[in-house]
C-alpha positions as CSV (number, residue, x, y, z in Angstrom):
1,X,0.0,0.0,0.0
2,X,1.2,3.5,-0.8
3,X,0.6,6.4,1.6
4,X,0.5,10.1,1.0
5,X,2.7,12.0,3.4
6,X,0.8,15.3,3.8
7,X,3.1,16.3,6.7
8,X,6.1,16.3,4.4
9,X,4.2,18.3,1.8
10,X,3.1,20.8,4.4
11,X,6.6,21.2,5.8
12,X,8.1,21.8,2.3
13,X,5.4,24.4,1.6
14,X,6.1,26.1,4.9
15,X,9.9,26.0,4.4
16,X,9.6,27.7,1.0
17,X,7.1,30.2,2.4
18,X,9.4,31.3,5.2
19,X,12.5,31.2,3.1
20,X,10.9,33.7,0.7
21,X,9.2,35.7,3.5
22,X,5.8,35.1,2.0
23,X,2.4,35.4,3.6
24,X,0.1,32.3,3.5
25,X,-2.3,34.3,1.2
26,X,0.6,34.9,-1.3
27,X,1.6,31.2,-1.2
28,X,-2.0,30.2,-2.0
29,X,-2.3,32.8,-4.8
30,X,0.8,31.5,-6.4
31,X,-0.5,27.9,-6.2
32,X,-4.0,29.0,-7.3
33,X,-5.7,27.3,-4.3
34,X,-7.7,28.7,-1.4
35,X,-6.3,29.1,2.1
36,X,-9.0,26.6,3.3
37,X,-7.6,24.0,0.9
38,X,-4.1,24.5,2.2
39,X,-5.4,24.1,5.8
40,X,-7.4,21.0,4.8
41,X,-4.3,19.4,3.4
42,X,-2.2,20.4,6.4
43,X,-4.6,18.6,8.8
44,X,-4.6,15.4,6.7
45,X,-8.0,15.9,5.0
46,X,-8.3,14.6,1.4
47,X,-7.3,16.8,-1.5
48,X,-7.8,16.1,-5.2
49,X,-5.0,15.2,-7.6
50,X,-5.1,18.6,-9.3
51,X,-4.6,20.4,-6.0
52,X,-1.8,18.0,-5.0
53,X,-0.1,18.7,-8.4
54,X,-0.3,22.4,-7.8
55,X,1.2,22.1,-4.3
56,X,3.9,19.7,-5.2
57,X,4.9,21.7,-8.3
58,X,5.1,24.8,-6.3
59,X,7.5,23.2,-3.8
60,X,9.9,22.4,-6.7
61,X,10.5,19.0,-5.1
62,X,10.1,15.6,-6.8
63,X,6.4,14.4,-6.6
64,X,7.5,11.0,-5.4
65,X,8.9,12.6,-2.2
66,X,5.3,12.8,-0.9
67,X,4.5,9.1,-1.1
68,X,5.9,6.1,0.9
69,X,5.3,2.4,1.4
70,X,4.9,2.9,5.2
71,X,2.5,5.0,7.1
72,X,5.2,6.7,9.2
73,X,6.4,10.2,8.6
74,X,10.2,10.6,8.3
């Protein structure tokens, strides 16, 4: 079974946000998502594939980074 590591995605988004001194609103504008959607993902709620792609692309990290074969978060 493959698991989505929403914690890792959230951390990568926050790292880039802070590195670039951006507000959460600006991050969401750049990703073309709502702040509510970002919050939902950060709390482990489901997001659709299109939203995931926007988020993962924005982090500039490999998409596979956010999936693992174990449920643990490293």
